[in-house]
Residue, then its C-alpha position, 0 to 999 in steps of 0.5 A: m325790425k322794431l325797437v322796443r324800449l321798456t322802462q321802470n320808474p321807480p327802480v326795482s325795489k323790495t316789492n319787485d325783486f324780479c324786475i317784472f315790466n308791465s307795458n302796453f303797446q298802442v299797436n299790436l306787435n305781431l311776432e312771426p314764426n322763427s322770429q328773434v328778440a335781441l337785447q340791444s342795451l341795458s341800464f340799471q341802478l343797484l339798490d344800496e342794500g349791501l351784501i346779502i348772504t343766503p343759504d344758497n351762497t353761504p357754503i365756501v370751500v377752502s383748500i390748503t396744500n401742506d407738504g404736498v397734501d391737499l386739504q379741503y373743508i367747507m365753511y359757512l357764513p351766517s345767513r344775513s344782510y350786511s349794510e355798507t357800515e357793517y363791513q367790520q361785522f362781515f369781516n369778523d363773521f368771515m374770519f370766525a367761519l374760516n377758523k371754525g372750519l379747521t379741525f384739530i389735525s397736525n396739518y392745521l396746527g398753528t393755522e389762523w385766518r385773518v380778514s381785513l382791509d388793506e392799507s388803502n382801505k379799498f380792498l379785502v385781504i384774506e390771509f392765513g399764517r402758521g404760528l410756532i409750536g414749542i416753548e419759544g419766548i417762555q417766561l419763568e417766575n421762581v421756576d427752574q428749567t433742566g432740559t424739558i423739565f420744569e420745577p419750582s426753585k422755591a416753596p410756592a407761596q401765594n401762587d408765586v411759582f409759574l410759567y407764562f408766554r407773552k404771545r397769545l393763543c392761535r385762534g384757528v387750531g392751537y393748544l397749551r399742553f404739558r405732562n404731569s411728571a410727578a411720581d405720585a401724580s398728586d401735584e397741585l397745579f393749574a393752567g389756562f389762559t388769561i385775558n390780559p398778558l402777564n409781564d415782568s412785574s406780575a409777581t403772582i398769578d391767582r386762579s381768579l384771573i384764569k378765563y379758561g383752565i384745567g387743574i389738579s387738586k389734592l383733596p379730593h385728588v381729581y381734575y377740575y376745570i376753570i371758567d371765569g376764575v371759578k373751579t369745578n371738580v370732575v370725577d376723573i382721577p389724575a394718573v402718572s404721566d398724564i398730558l393736560e391740554i386745552r385746545i381749539n378744535f372746530g372753533d370750540l375750546q376743549i379742556g381735557y387730558y390724555r391718559f399715558n400711552t392711550g392717545v385718547f383725549n378725554v374732554i372734561h369740559q367744552v366751551d362752544d364758539v370760544f372766538e365767536s364773531g366780534s368777541n375779539k378774545i385774546l388768550y394768554p397761557v400760564i401754568a402755576l405750580q402750587r407745591e414744591d414737589c411739582q414737576i412738569t415736562d414737555v411743555s408746548f404752546t401754539e402761538t398766533p402767527y400774527e404780531d402787531g398786525k404782521y406775520a411773526k418774522t421767524s425763519e421757522l415760520l417763513q420756511e413752514m409757510e414757504i415764504e421767501k425770506p426777506k433779503p437783508k438790506k445792503k449795509e452802508r459802505k464804511k468810509m475807507s482810508d486813502e491807503a485802503k482806497e489805493a490798495l483796492l484800486e491796485r487790486l482792481k487794476k490787477g484783476r482787470a489786467k488778468a481778465k484782459a490777458n485771459r480774454e486775449a489768450k482765449k481769443k488767440e486760441r479761438l483764432e488758431e482753432k479757426s485757422e486749423t479748421l480752415k486749413e483742413l477745409k481747404e485740403i478737403k476741397e482740393d481733394i474733392n477738386n482732384f477727384k472731380s478732375k479725374m472723373e471728368t478726364k475719365n468721362e471725356k475718354k469714354n465719351n470720345n470712344n462712344n463718339s467713334i463707335d457712333k460714327v462707324n455705326n452711323n456711316d451713310v455709305k450704302l453697300t450694294e452688290k458692286n461695292k461689296t467687299v470680295p475676298t481676295l483670290p489667291k495668286i496663281k503663278t503661271t508660266f507661259h512657254g510661247y505667244n499665240p496671237n490668236w488667243w486674243d481674237k477668240 
């Protein structure tokens, strides 16, 4: 056996990616047939080149289980290298790829992925949440709400009649949706997203503030879309009960509408990769009503599940995410008066006395049951002993009889001709009428 040591200095570099050793032996090393070469130890030094994404390792399969349904999709990271100082860029690319893989179906609605470091800045945290869907937190400016119907409370002037939300749009699969319920479908209105959130001091909303939006104009009576505050008409004509919607689908922002009772979404404009990596866009929804006879219904918005870096603490979200609701903190015990303390102690004493009495009663009941059981067992034992005694007596008699028979059968007396039992001869009565002495001589 021989020990071979191979070294390479300097370490592996970009010019020697496959760790090829060029070594010459002073003496030939002959390997016999069926020889074996074993690696005893290996030491190496990693190059400080960071993380490298290649076409071979870019696909990542993501699985989500929702309501017993397993959903899968494939996300793709960009093929590139990340140095140690570019970890935030990697997080952004990873998060964008996760959200971009989500398609617009009900199982994914409200889903948003997030990638970040933990509080210790040592571990990568990949998490997702599901935001609420509805109109929770909606804010009204000069708008009256009757059930699901929203309409101006005054004649609009300078875009001072509008609705808005304080939460931002979900970046995974989300939407802003409402129905145009005006009788003649000729409402003048627009809806969309602003980059900055509106607040109570926002008296008006100008179309120039809309980053992405959709609207209806009266002359000409057509739909239009808004990009960076610029309005562009399309040929599509609004109809009664059309549903206007701006949604996120596969990472793209789609602007369009549903024709009543068709279920088909008609896209009038699309913005690809609206939340592209590193953009950190934040979109806040708003709907402006520009005529007094405007009327909209069925307003719905999918908000982000995150708020100040945490999940939104709502019971609906916790239930939907199957997260255990946080247990309420124990309330501090209020100071009690002396009377209340005495009453409490008295109740505790009574409770303890009652509990003790119950324990004693149960103990007594168990002892009685035990005594009764022992008595029954004793009777059963006596019956068994009597039965055994009778059987022994019976067996003893039987054994005695068998012994007597054996004695007779095993008698050692040998019968011969002489001692054979001869049947008794019958007695014959004879009468002698004299005596003749000569009888004995013959």
